[in-house]
N, C-alpha and C positions, 0 to 999 in steps of 0.2 A: 229625214226623208225629204223635206222641202228643199234643203240645200243640194242634195244629190239630184233630185228631179230637175231643179232649175239649172243646175250646172250642165245639163245636157244641151243647153243652148249653144255651147261652143263646139259641139260635135260636127255640124256641117263643114265648118272650116277645117277642123282637124282631119276629117275624112278626105277633104280635098288636098290639103298639104301633104298628108302622110301617105295616102293610098291612091290619090288621083280621082276619087269620086267627085263629080260635080255636086254642088249643093242641091240642084234639082233632082239628081239621081238619089242622093241621100234622103231628101224630103219625101220622095215618092215611096221608097222602100220602107222608111221609118213610119210613114203614115199608114201604109198597109199593115205593117206589123202591129202598130198600136191599135188599129181597128180590130185586129184579130185577138191580140193578147189581152187587151183591157177588159172587154166584156167576159171572156172566158175565165180570166183570172178572178174577177169579182164573183162570178157564179160558182166556180169550183171551190174557192176557199171560203166563201160565205156558206155554201152548203156543208163543207167539211166542219166548219165551226158549229153550225146548227146541229149536225149529227153528234159531234162530240159533246155538246151541251146537253142534248137529249139523253145521252148515255150517262149523264151525271158528272161529267168533267166540268167542274165549276170554273176553272180558269182556262177553258178552251180558247177564248179569244186571245188571251195573253200568250198562250203557247203558240198559236198560229202567228201572232205578231212577232214573236221571237224568231220563228222560222223565216218570215219575211225580212226581218232585220239582218239576219245572218246570211241571207242570199244577197240582199241589197248592198251592203257595205263593201264586201270584197269585190263584187262584180262591178262596182262603180269605177274602180281603178284599173282593173285588168284589161279593158279594151285598148288602152294606150300602149300596151306591151305585146299586142298580138302581131303576128307576121303579115297578115293580110287583112283587107277590108272585110272579107266575108267572115273570118273568125272573130274579128273585133265586133262585127255586128251581131253575131250569135251570142257573144258574151253580153253585149248591150241588151239583147232581148231577155236574157236571164236577169239582168239588172231591172228591166222593166217589170218582170214578174215580181221581184222583191218589192219594188216601189208600189206596185198595185196591191200586194198583200198588206203592206203597212198602211196604205191610204184607206183601203176598204175595211180592214179589221180594226183600225185605230179607233174609230167611233164606237164600235161594239165593245172594245176593251175599256174605253172610258165609261161606257154605260154600266159595265159589269163592276167597276170599282168605285163608282160615284153614288153618293146617297141621293135618294129621290128628290129631295128639296132643291138640289143645285144642279141636277143633270142638264137641264136646258141651258143654264149659264155656261157650264163646262163645255158642252158641245158647241155653243156659239163661239166661245173663245178658240176652240180647236179649229 
């Protein structure tokens, strides 16, 4: 997740070279999308995990984490093969959803599988 998230740093120059977007245009559109997607993503998938757990699904965080992983990995590569900046950016937004799921639910998943005595240490390492 970290490698995919930090690799997005090359995207302003990619959008400029490939589709003609200036770095300023990319930054503005990306910033707005992150401000919208990030909080919604955390709330939606956090709530979904809580509901599943309340219904007795013991591995709910792990299941949601898998969903995020399977969204995140393929959508990290696909923007580079899109015919236009707009379609590439839509795929990038889907990738952002996957990254958000993994980062939000990652801690919850670790708490679910770690014994009480070492939870603080594991979360600190994460």
